[in-house]
C-alpha positions in Angstrom: -16.3 45.1 48.2 -14.0 43.7 45.6 -10.3 44.4 46.3 -7.4 44.8 44.0 -4.4 43.4 45.8 -0.7 43.7 45.0 0.3 40.0 44.9 3.9 40.8 45.9 3.2 43.0 49.0 -0.4 42.0 49.8 -1.3 45.7 49.9 -4.8 46.6 48.9 -4.5 48.9 45.9 -8.2 49.8 45.4 -11.6 48.7 46.5 -14.7 48.5 44.2 -18.3 48.2 45.2 -20.0 45.1 43.8 -22.6 45.8 41.1 -26.3 45.1 42.0 -28.7 43.5 39.6 -29.9 47.0 38.8 -26.4 48.3 38.1 -25.8 45.4 35.7 -29.1 46.0 33.9 -28.2 49.7 33.6 -24.8 48.9 32.2 -26.2 46.4 29.7 -28.8 48.9 28.5 -26.1 51.6 28.0 -24.0 49.1 26.1 -26.9 48.1 23.9 -27.7 51.7 23.1 -24.0 52.5 22.5 -23.6 49.5 20.2 -26.5 50.7 18.1 -24.8 54.0 17.5 -21.3 52.5 17.1 -22.3 50.2 14.3 -23.2 53.3 12.2 -19.6 54.6 12.7 -17.5 54.4 9.5 -14.2 52.5 9.4 -12.4 55.8 8.9 -13.8 57.2 12.2 -13.1 54.0 14.0 -9.6 53.9 12.7 -9.0 57.5 13.9 -10.2 56.5 17.4 -8.0 53.4 17.5 -5.0 55.5 16.5 -5.8 57.9 19.4 -6.0 54.9 21.7 -2.5 53.8 20.6 -1.2 57.3 21.1 -2.7 57.4 24.6 -1.2 54.0 25.5 2.3 55.1 24.4 2.0 58.5 26.0 1.1 57.0 29.4 2.9 53.7 29.0 4.9 53.9 32.2 1.8 54.8 34.3 -0.2 51.9 32.8 2.7 49.5 33.2 3.2 50.4 36.8 -0.5 49.7 37.5 -0.2 46.3 35.7 2.9 45.5 37.7 1.2 46.3 41.0 -2.0 44.4 40.1 -0.4 41.3 38.6 3.1 41.2 40.0 4.8 41.0 36.5 8.1 42.7 35.9 7.8 46.4 34.7 9.6 45.5 31.5 7.0 42.9 30.6 4.2 45.4 31.5 5.7 48.0 29.2 6.1 45.5 26.4 2.4 44.5 26.8 1.3 48.2 26.6 3.4 48.6 23.5 1.9 45.4 22.0 -1.6 46.7 22.7 -0.8 50.0 21.0 0.6 48.2 18.0 -2.5 46.0 17.7 -4.7 49.2 17.8 -2.7 50.7 15.0 -2.7 47.4 13.0 -6.5 47.1 13.1 -6.9 50.8 12.5 -5.1 50.2 9.2 -6.4 46.8 8.3 -9.8 46.1 9.7 -11.8 47.4 6.7 -9.8 45.1 4.4 -10.1 42.1 6.8 -13.8 42.5 7.1 -14.6 43.2 3.4 -17.0 40.7 1.8 -15.2 38.2 -0.4 -16.6 36.1 -3.2 -15.8 32.4 -3.1 -16.0 29.7 -5.7 -18.8 27.1 -5.1 -21.3 25.2 -7.2 -23.9 28.1 -6.6 -24.3 31.0 -9.0 -22.8 33.3 -6.4 -21.3 32.7 -3.0 -19.6 35.0 -0.6 -18.3 35.5 2.9 -19.6 38.4 4.8 -18.6 39.5 8.3 -21.3 41.0 10.4 -21.2 42.0 14.1 -23.1 39.5 16.2 -25.4 42.2 17.4 -26.6 42.8 13.8 -27.8 39.2 13.6 -29.4 39.3 17.0 -30.9 42.8 16.7 
C-alpha cells in the first residue's frame, strides 16, 4: 500500500493499492486510445473544457487547498494561491493555445520554411 501522510501530524490521510504490471498496461492502453480521440478535438472544444476546469478549481478552491495543505504541509494561503494560479493558467491557455501553436513562416535560405507544433504522439503514431 502507498500512504499519503500529513507531514505535520504524521496522520495517514489515505492509502492506495500499488498498481500491478497489468494495471499499468491497462492504464497505458486507455491513455493511448483516449489520446487518439483527443487529438481530433478542436481548439474551441478544448478551450471550453479548460474553462470548465478553471471554474471547477475556483468553485472548490478551499476543498482542494485543504487537501494540498494536509498532504504537503504548506500554509492554506499558499495552497489557495496555487489553486488560483492553476485556474488562471487553464484560462490563459484556453484563450491562447491556438495562437501559440499556429504554424509560423520563418526566413531562411530555402524557398519556404516554417515552424509547426505537433503533439509528440502524432510523430510516434
